[in-house]
Phi, psi and omega in degrees: 000323178298318182293320178296313180298320180293331181287337182227059188297327184239015183270110182284352178272345178251108181238127180250144176214156178244129175234116178273119174257131184248109178248355175201164179062041184301333182285333180253333179267067184245178183297325179295317179295323178298315180297321178299319178292322178300316179289319181302316183265006177050050181263107180268072177208165184297136174238142176223158181233124182235091186274351188072191180237096184289351176284342178273153177293155182299342178280348179270126180304333179291346178295323184271153179304136181303322179299317179296318181292313184295319183255004178053047180278165180239240185288196183237134358273140177248139183239129176234124176254128180241125182283171183301341178270003179085010180269133178288117182267335178207140180210102183194173183271122180066154175215159169265110188299323179294320177294320179297315180298316178299316180300314182294323178295327180278331190244354184274000000 
């Protein structure tokens, strides 16, 4: 994330955010742990925490984080790129940051 942010320091069309979705390990993957990582890696960008509702049964869609359900994400780290029109341009597990930066420089 630091490398991505550094590649587009003043570009308002490239906005990065981190959303932690918690589908397991709710006691350790919490908002406090997320904040510690934000500070540890000195990431000056929006962070959010989407834990879902663990009080609901696993068969209830509300049990899982809304972000995971809405964007059909899987494991960690998952990357979703959304274009300015709200269309998902990439949705997948892991990325090559250098390839992503090159792609964005060519297509943004």
